[in-house]
VOGU-3710 file (C-alpha; in Angstrom, 3 decimals, decimal comma):
1> xxxxxxxxxx> 100,526/16,473/37,312  98,804/18,432/39,983  97,660/16,623/43,080  94,234/17,271/44,554  94,264/19,082/47,815  93,819/16,785/50,754  90,973/18,795/52,250  88,815/18,592/49,103  86,200/15,875/49,397  86,188/13,237/46,684
11> xxxxxxxxxx> 83,582/13,657/43,921  80,315/11,859/44,433  79,850/8,867/42,284  76,935/9,445/39,799  73,834/7,169/40,278  71,551/7,137/37,254  68,828/5,322/39,164  68,665/7,641/42,131  65,301/9,400/42,637  65,192/13,017/41,569
21> xxxxxxxxxx> 66,062/15,534/44,183  63,313/17,940/42,905  59,574/17,016/42,829  57,966/16,121/39,423  55,410/18,501/37,863  51,723/17,527/38,105  50,326/16,042/34,850  47,886/18,311/33,000  44,166/17,855/33,816  42,193/16,579/30,771
31> xxxxxxxxxx> 39,009/18,665/30,544  35,857/17,935/28,509  35,780/20,090/25,391  33,342/22,967/25,539  32,211/22,557/21,918  30,468/19,791/20,003  32,277/17,543/17,587  31,730/17,877/13,822  29,572/14,736/13,866  27,409/16,135/16,645
41> xxxxxxxxxx> 26,943/19,370/14,738  25,877/17,327/11,709  23,403/15,497/13,958  22,009/18,865/15,042  21,455/19,851/11,439  19,750/16,531/10,700  17,454/16,995/13,697  16,343/20,308/12,211  15,881/18,700/8,773  13,742/15,994/10,363
51> xxxxxxxxxx> 11,719/18,663/12,167  11,027/20,434/8,874  9,935/17,152/7,241  7,665/16,395/10,182  6,006/19,817/10,128  5,470/19,640/6,362  3,874/16,223/6,793  1,569/17,511/9,505  0,591/20,432/7,269  -0,214/18,398/4,153
61> xxxxxxxxxx> -1,607/15,297/5,796  -5,370/15,649/5,980  -5,904/12,707/8,244  -4,333/11,316/11,342  -5,870/7,849/11,635  -5,615/5,972/14,918  -3,085/8,235/16,674  -1,112/6,676/19,511  0,474/8,299/22,544  3,528/9,370/20,559
71> xxxxxxxxxx> 1,911/9,870/17,154  -0,928/12,289/17,836  -0,578/15,710/16,146  -0,012/17,437/19,497  2,720/14,980/20,499  4,417/15,294/17,119  4,402/19,099/17,248  5,875/19,000/20,748  8,533/16,577/19,565  9,362/18,851/16,626
81> xxxxxxxxxx> 9,849/21,852/18,915  12,182/19,896/21,200  14,191/18,585/18,238  14,550/22,050/16,755  15,798/23,426/20,096  18,309/20,608/20,553  19,425/20,764/16,923  20,013/24,515/17,074  22,044/24,138/20,269  24,255/21,472/18,700
91> xxxxxxxxxx> 24,758/23,523/15,553  25,975/26,428/17,687  28,617/24,095/19,170  27,020/23,989/22,614  27,199/20,706/24,487  24,660/21,670/27,129  21,806/19,798/25,483  23,892/16,911/24,119  22,839/14,475/26,896  19,205/15,392/26,263
101> xxxxxxxxxx> 19,712/14,799/22,562  20,980/11,283/23,241  18,163/10,576/25,709  15,615/11,935/23,220  16,882/9,688/20,419  17,064/6,595/22,647  13,474/7,146/23,827  12,374/7,515/20,222  14,220/4,352/19,249  12,718/2,263/22,034
111> xxxxxxxxxx> 9,258/3,685/22,737  8,086/4,821/19,312  9,493/1,752/17,570  7,735/-0,514/20,057  4,454/1,332/19,544  4,634/1,048/15,755  6,037/-2,483/15,571  2,698/-4,303/15,717  0,564/-1,744/13,891  2,937/-0,705/11,121
121> xxxxxxxxxx> 6,271/-2,558/10,773  7,371/-0,201/8,001  6,913/2,834/10,239  8,863/1,021/12,944  11,661/0,440/10,437  11,689/4,138/9,555  12,030/4,990/13,244  14,979/2,613/13,583  16,670/4,248/10,579  16,448/7,829/11,827
131> xxxxxxxxxx> 17,359/7,038/15,434  20,286/4,809/14,456  21,694/7,457/12,132  21,541/10,116/14,860  23,111/7,887/17,507  26,011/7,122/15,164  26,706/10,851/15,038  25,932/11,853/18,621  27,860/9,264/20,642  31,498/10,052/21,328
141> xxxxxxxxxx> 33,772/11,614/18,744  32,614/9,868/15,583  35,255/8,988/13,032  34,820/9,910/9,393  33,651/6,384/8,395  31,038/6,445/11,178  29,945/9,908/10,087  29,587/8,643/6,528  27,469/5,671/7,619  25,261/7,834/9,840
151> xxxxxxxxxx> 24,720/10,362/7,068  23,934/7,642/4,530  21,387/5,976/6,822  19,681/9,323/7,412  19,699/9,930/3,656  17,782/6,695/3,054  15,297/7,691/5,743  14,885/11,207/4,321  14,369/9,867/0,786  11,582/7,568/1,954
161> xxxxxxxxxx> 10,050/10,411/3,959  10,101/12,764/0,963  8,510/10,098/-1,242  5,804/9,694/1,375  5,166/13,440/1,393  5,031/13,447/-2,392  2,461/10,662/-2,292  0,425/12,609/0,270  0,380/15,676/-1,968  0,015/14,070/-5,420
171> xxxxxxxxxx> -1,854/10,897/-4,481  0,771/8,728/-6,203  3,514/6,739/-4,499  5,739/4,767/-6,914  7,416/2,713/-4,183  4,256/1,942/-2,216  4,099/-1,613/-3,538  7,500/-2,360/-1,994  6,491/-0,738/1,280  3,289/-2,779/1,440
181> xxxxxxxxxx> 5,180/-5,955/0,675  7,624/-5,119/3,463  4,662/-4,730/5,790  3,377/-8,156/4,752  0,039/-6,723/3,598  -0,070/-7,944/-0,003  0,946/-10,833/-2,194  4,051/-10,389/-4,320  2,398/-11,292/-7,641  -0,339/-9,427/-9,578
191> xxxxxxxxxx> -3,897/-10,215/-8,519  -5,166/-11,261/-11,971  -8,483/-13,111/-11,655  -9,632/-13,309/-8,040  -12,056/-15,994/-6,863  -14,077/-15,478/-3,716  -13,623/-17,532/-0,581  -17,035/-17,582/1,111  -18,665/-17,746/-2,336  -16,953/-18,496/-5,626
201> xxxxxxxxxx> -17,665/-15,213/-7,387  -14,933/-13,768/-9,593  -13,262/-10,394/-10,088  -10,695/-9,415/-12,687  -7,923/-6,875/-12,053  -7,404/-4,673/-15,146  -3,618/-4,317/-14,761  -0,656/-5,946/-13,041  -0,448/-3,060/-10,564  -3,180/-4,633/-8,463
211> xxxxxxxxxx> -2,271/-6,989/-5,622  -4,373/-9,331/-3,516  -4,227/-8,439/0,150  -3,373/-11,281/2,477  -6,446/-12,565/4,359  -5,150/-11,623/7,796  -4,385/-8,054/6,668  -7,799/-7,711/4,997  -9,675/-9,059/8,022  -7,728/-6,737/10,310
221> xxxxxxxxxx> -9,010/-3,680/8,428  -12,523/-5,029/7,772  -13,702/-8,210/9,441  -16,434/-8,660/6,791  -14,038/-8,541/3,819  -14,026/-11,786/1,856  -11,490/-10,644/-0,753  -9,540/-7,381/-0,986  -7,352/-6,186/-3,830  -5,330/-2,973/-3,805
231> xxxxxxxxxx> -3,308/-0,750/-6,077  -0,637/0,579/-3,686  0,709/3,440/-5,802  -2,732/5,129/-5,786  -3,872/3,722/-2,433  -6,911/2,387/-4,331  -8,879/-0,591/-3,053  -11,674/-2,981/-3,977  -13,093/-5,316/-1,357  -16,004/-7,733/-1,498
241> xxxxxxxxxx> -18,473/-8,521/1,268  -20,436/-11,705/0,545  -23,526/-12,423/2,628  -25,882/-15,394/2,576  -29,511/-15,449/3,691  -30,794/-19,008/3,131  -34,193/-19,291/1,519  -34,649/-15,567/0,957  -34,491/-13,218/-1,993  -32,132/-10,270/-1,560
251> xxxxxxxxxx> -33,392/-7,194/-3,403  -30,797/-4,891/-4,990  -32,555/-1,633/-4,162  -33,006/-2,631/-0,538  -29,320/-3,558/-0,336  -28,313/-0,267/-1,978  -30,493/1,610/0,519  -28,698/-0,180/3,355  -25,294/0,770/1,920  -26,243/4,450/1,732
261> xxxxxxxxxx> -27,727/4,421/5,226  -24,612/2,765/6,644  -22,393/5,318/4,895  -24,326/8,192/6,433  -24,129/6,585/9,866  -20,405/5,784/9,931  -19,003/8,841/8,126  -18,375/12,207/9,716  -19,205/13,788/6,340  -21,200/12,100/3,568
271> xxxxxxxxxx> -22,162/13,174/0,047  -24,420/11,092/-2,200  -23,440/11,567/-5,862  -25,639/9,172/-7,842  -27,159/5,697/-8,055  -27,516/3,769/-11,300  -28,071/0,198/-12,494  -24,794/-1,717/-12,601  -23,861/-1,931/-16,281  -23,007/-5,638/-16,239
281> xxxxxxxxxx> -25,877/-6,606/-13,904  -28,708/-4,172/-14,710  -31,432/-6,450/-13,315  -29,993/-7,277/-9,934  -27,148/-4,797/-9,513  -26,851/-1,162/-8,487  -23,869/1,203/-8,445  -23,757/3,873/-5,727  -21,289/6,773/-6,056  -20,471/8,618/-2,820
291> xxxxxxxxxx> -17,902/10,880/-1,191  -17,236/10,685/2,524  -14,865/11,448/5,348  -14,195/8,714/7,893  -11,586/8,910/10,676  -10,273/12,042/9,012  -9,729/10,306/5,662  -11,432/11,845/2,622  -12,369/9,139/0,146  -14,508/8,720/-2,956
301> xxxxxxxxxx> -16,285/5,424/-3,492  -18,089/3,331/-6,073  -20,091/0,692/-4,229  -21,747/-1,975/-6,334  -24,407/-4,227/-4,881  -25,436/-7,437/-6,606  -28,432/-9,191/-5,082  -29,706/-12,659/-5,911  -31,685/-15,393/-4,287  -29,909/-16,253/-1,003
311> xxxxxxxxxx> -26,915/-14,017/-1,783  -26,070/-10,356/-1,405  -22,727/-8,938/-2,528  -21,192/-5,546/-1,844  -18,219/-4,606/-4,021  -16,645/-1,541/-2,405  -14,212/0,340/-4,658  -12,580/3,433/-3,194  -9,525/5,673/-3,172  -8,409/8,915/-1,523
321> xxxxxxxxxx> -10,096/11,949/-3,029  -6,884/13,249/-4,649  -6,163/9,972/-6,497  -9,730/8,877/-7,278  -9,892/10,476/-10,735  -6,805/8,561/-11,810  -8,012/5,313/-10,259  -11,680/5,553/-11,306  -11,449/3,797/-14,717  -9,800/0,755/-13,164
331> xxxxxxxxxx> -12,111/0,789/-10,145  -15,132/0,734/-12,479  -13,564/-2,022/-14,566  -13,068/-4,223/-11,507  -16,581/-3,619/-10,191  -18,122/-4,342/-13,585  -16,035/-7,526/-13,959  -17,886/-9,120/-11,030  -19,270/-12,552/-11,937  -21,748/-14,495/-9,848
341> xxxxxxxxxx> -20,780/-18,020/-8,769  -21,940/-20,872/-10,973  -21,295/-23,784/-8,612  -23,920/-23,089/-5,952  -27,265/-24,864/-5,806  -29,766/-22,666/-3,977  -32,208/-24,154/-1,533  -35,951/-23,657/-1,465  -37,569/-20,749/0,339  -38,981/-21,661/3,724
351> xxxxxxxxxx> -42,508/-21,052/2,425  -42,142/-23,246/-0,683  -41,869/-26,926/-1,540  -40,705/-28,901/-4,572  -43,049/-29,030/-7,534  -45,144/-32,149/-7,932  -44,416/-34,200/-11,061  -46,020/-32,797/-14,193  -48,678/-30,139/-13,926  -49,983/-28,335/-10,859
361> xxxxxxxxxx> -53,671/-29,001/-10,278  -55,948/-26,424/-8,705  -57,209/-26,723/-5,150  -60,768/-25,426/-5,576  -61,299/-26,815/-9,067  -59,557/-28,983/-11,634  -57,651/-26,430/-13,673  -53,979/-27,143/-14,435  -50,972/-24,837/-14,298  -47,751/-25,945/-15,978
371> xxxxxxxxxx> -44,499/-24,604/-14,435  -42,241/-23,312/-17,237  -39,056/-25,001/-15,926  -37,466/-26,866/-13,036  -36,396/-23,528/-11,557  -39,902/-23,052/-10,170  -41,284/-24,155/-6,793  -44,763/-24,448/-5,302  -45,611/-22,090/-2,474  -47,132/-23,728/0,574
381> xxxxxxxxxx> -50,874/-23,267/1,078  -50,547/-21,257/4,301  -48,028/-18,855/2,723  -50,256/-18,457/-0,327  -53,329/-17,651/1,751  -51,368/-15,248/3,952  -50,106/-13,169/1,026  -53,346/-13,275/-0,979  -56,469/-14,971/0,406  -57,938/-15,143/-3,108
391> xxxxxxxxxx> -54,991/-17,127/-4,521  -55,733/-20,803/-5,138  -52,262/-21,897/-6,319  -48,967/-20,018/-6,388  -45,672/-20,957/-7,999  -42,436/-19,002/-7,643  -39,041/-18,828/-9,298  -36,810/-17,845/-6,343  -33,691/-16,822/-8,261  -35,660/-14,215/-10,247
401> xxxxxxxxxx> -38,250/-13,362/-7,623  -40,858/-14,150/-10,288  -44,364/-15,337/-9,395  -47,489/-16,836/-10,945  -50,679/-17,368/-8,975  -54,221/-18,320/-9,890  -57,460/-16,737/-8,689  -60,401/-19,067/-9,378  -63,913/-17,560/-9,418  -67,266/-19,326/-9,686
411> xxxxxxxxxx> -70,697/-17,892/-10,510  -73,074/-20,884/-10,304  -75,942/-20,698/-12,776  -74,435/-17,759/-14,693  -72,415/-17,461/-17,852  -69,389/-15,251/-17,379  -68,918/-12,751/-20,202  -65,200/-12,606/-20,993  -65,083/-8,959/-22,081  -67,069/-7,735/-19,098
421> xxxxxxxxxx> -64,863/-9,826/-16,822  -61,754/-8,291/-18,412  -63,284/-4,822/-17,982  -63,892/-5,478/-14,280  -60,328/-6,668/-13,712  -58,948/-3,700/-15,672  -61,032/-1,309/-13,572  -59,650/-2,869/-10,376  -56,095/-2,501/-11,685  -56,614/1,170/-12,405
431> xxxxxxxxxx> -58,532/2,082/-9,260  -57,067/-0,147/-6,556  -53,515/-0,715/-7,788  -53,177/2,645/-9,560  -51,539/0,652/-12,321  -51,070/1,364/-16,006  -52,394/-1,093/-18,598  -50,006/-1,060/-21,544  -51,814/-3,626/-23,712  -54,971/-5,744/-23,861
441> xxxxxxxxxx> -55,327/-8,417/-26,493  -56,644/-11,944/-27,087  -54,408/-14,652/-25,659  -52,412/-16,251/-28,446  -53,205/-19,860/-27,431  -56,907/-19,310/-26,629  -58,198/-16,134/-28,307  -61,820/-17,194/-27,835  -61,799/-17,675/-24,050  -58,860/-15,610/-22,780
451> xxxxxxxxxx> -57,408/-12,105/-22,782  -53,893/-10,944/-21,940  -53,271/-7,663/-20,116  -49,784/-6,228/-19,588  -49,593/-3,906/-16,597  -47,102/-1,711/-14,737  -47,704/-0,746/-11,124  -45,871/0,266/-7,988  -46,488/-1,606/-4,754  -44,920/-0,504/-1,461
461> xxxxxxxxxx> -42,295/1,459/-3,350  -41,395/-1,454/-5,625  -41,952/-1,176/-9,381  -43,559/-4,329/-10,753  -44,532/-5,585/-14,195  -47,538/-7,902/-14,570  -49,034/-10,180/-17,171  -52,700/-10,944/-16,476  -54,191/-13,976/-18,175  -57,987/-13,659/-17,915
471> xxxxxxxxxx> -60,030/-16,775/-18,720  -63,806/-17,259/-18,773  -65,993/-20,144/-19,822  -69,424/-21,094/-18,573  -69,876/-20,199/-14,938  -66,152/-20,050/-14,159  -63,515/-17,363/-14,544  -59,807/-17,357/-13,756  -57,055/-14,821/-13,330  -53,568/-16,185/-13,926
481> xxxxxxxxxx> -51,429/-13,352/-12,604  -47,711/-13,436/-13,418  -45,360/-10,735/-12,156  -41,795/-9,757/-11,357  -39,854/-6,619/-10,580  -39,762/-4,296/-13,577  -36,012/-4,635/-14,122  -36,247/-8,447/-14,033  -39,457/-8,887/-16,004  -37,831/-8,895/-19,442
491> xxxxxxxxxx> -35,552/-11,806/-18,517  -38,465/-13,992/-17,354  -41,228/-12,674/-19,596  -41,159/-15,716/-21,865  -41,584/-18,088/-18,917  -44,331/-15,998/-17,382  -46,247/-15,904/-20,663  -45,683/-19,628/-21,096  -47,300/-20,297/-17,713  -50,320/-18,241/-18,799
501> xxxxxxxxxx> -50,558/-19,695/-22,300  -50,415/-23,314/-21,070  -53,053/-22,775/-18,403  -55,972/-25,157/-18,832  -59,437/-24,452/-17,482  -61,430/-27,358/-16,083  -63,926/-29,113/-18,349  -67,136/-27,240/-19,059  -69,171/-29,790/-17,086  -69,717/-27,928/-13,812
511> xxxxxx> -70,160/-31,071/-11,777  -66,907/-32,523/-13,076  -65,002/-29,303/-12,566  -65,758/-28,808/-8,899  -63,670/-30,513/-6,197  -65,720/-31,868/-3,346
//
């Protein structure tokens, strides 16, 4: 065995825990990647897709009602340009605009959603969908599950957007009913038979596609709307405005004139198509067909007016121009289904009073006039004299705007010749009223002393039909003049003739027949 030399130092004992004699290398610096992640590139592509959808919508949408700060056409075009720039940058793997993309989406999520929340909850929901889907893809390095969720959410948004564009182009939106229900605008069940609120009229929806709008939604769009039913898939609507004017007769032609005048005043473009009697209410109803543009919206309308004593109704049926042809049959059916209320008792006109029991006796002499039914009232003396100073008595049926008044004439010491008297009245009708006498014949109940003239005339633009009962005996003559508007006359003709035929002249004794 060899011994170690004495001058050799002993080996150092190894220490595993001693610090290293050489310095450690610096750890590598982690740098931000220069390119976008796959999810962020997908987000860029979706931004461009959304831009295309937005520009198509702006191109096909003919109206931009009530634009807000962020929803005006100019703002939307500017937004589309920014999105296309950011989307292109992300697709080309550049991260330079990534922070702006996130800021842009967050602003859209907060500001645009807040703006739409109160006006259109569905639009606010759409904004939440698109912004949420983009944020899922833009933030961080999204995992595959997060990418799948973000893409799916955007897909739902895009599907709804495409359906909306289809509805804009074709006028038909098959999912509109669900959208409107989500907004809280309409009831969930079909409208069926609708009864009015302010007045108990009735309307009938022709199919189960019609929904009754909730009162608060209807009043928001038109404060005068009493009832409003809609067909969402065609964006077709029928609303009723019910007005009451106590003690007054509302005339259908005057109401139709007001509707046309209002349409011309409120629309930026207005086209009058036609005006006809309403098929189910030819006497007191009119149907006005118009086309107009209001707030950028092109619509076609059928507006029915039904006018009665104390009540005036406007039934406004309308749809966008592109869907009107498809909706028109049902719009007409609803308008024509309108039924007047049957549970209202009208009051008397301010210038009339209840009929006295039995017959009405003359003021200047003792003739008698028998009202045909309880529907008639007696006009007050001052109103009678104001409208016709020659009228001695005047009765009126307010609900039909039908009238009968008596002109009493006295020629002391003379004998009035009936035929000459009838000739004089006929001459006055032709010359002063410019009327047309359609018949002249003996009165059925008193052929010896009375003649009946049927007359048509126009007074102050109103077409009227008259029945003149002309009576003469001794030194007295009477005109019992019954009239109504031409379109109403047929429905009250029997009552008007009854009032004439039951008229009784005073006794032949002159002294007994004169009131002192």
